[in-house]
N, C-alpha and C positions, 0 to 999 in steps of 0.2 A: 504494500500500500504506500503510495507516495504522498508527499505532504499536501498536494492540491486536493487529494481525495478527502482529507479531513479538515480542510480550511473552511472557515465561515464565509459564506457568500454575502457580500454587503447588501445587495438589493433585496433578496428574500428576507433577511433579518430586518432591514429597514421597514419593509412592508408589514412584517409581523409586529414589530414594536409600534408602528404607527396605528395599526388596527387595534392592538391591545389598549393603547392610550385613548383611542377614540371610544372604545367600549367602556373603559373606566370613566371617561368624561361623562358619558350619558348615564352611567350608573350613579355617579355623584349628583347629577342633575335631579334624578329621580329621588335620591336620598334627601336632597335639599328641599324637594317638594313635600316629602313625607314628614321630615323632621324640620319644622320651620323655626325660624328665629333663634338659631344656635350659633350665629356668627360665621356660618359656612361661607358667606359671601366674601369675606376678606381675602382668602387665597385666590379666589377668582379674579379679583381686581388686581392683584399683584402679578399673577402668572399669565393672565389672559388679557392683554390690552385690547380694548374694544368690546369686551364681554359686557353684556347687559341682559336683563330678563326680557328681551324682545326676540322675535324670530331671527332678525339679522344678527343680533349679538350672540345668540346661541350658535348660529352657523359660523360666525367668526371664531368663537371658542372651539368649535369642533375642528375647524381647519387648523387652528393653532395646535390643538392636541395631536392631530395626525402629523403635522409638520415636526413637532418636538420629537415624537417617536421615530419618524423617518430619518431625521438628521442624526439622532442618537445611534441608530443602527448603522448608518453610513460611516460614522466616525468609529464606532466600537469594533466592527468586524475587522478592519485592517489593523487596528491596534492589537487585538487579540491574536490575529494571525502573525503579526510581527514578533510578538513575544512567544509564539509557539505553544499557546495554551492547548491546542488540539494535536500536538505532535505525538505520534505513536512511538511506543518504546521499542 
């Protein structure tokens, strides 16, 4: 097995992380609707510029969530591959 067989592929990882953060974003929105007035809005204002409880604001937050995960995957995979995290013995 050569090294490329075990290397992380950046784009699939980026898509996976982007999708995961998008699902987590919508789960947090549902939680914020169920458990009201617990100060949950403060992190939204810090991490999601443009977020508001409007349809456009929610879409902006969704796009930002996916973008954060996508960029994280694109950055993480080459770094992990460089350090040989998945190198076989």
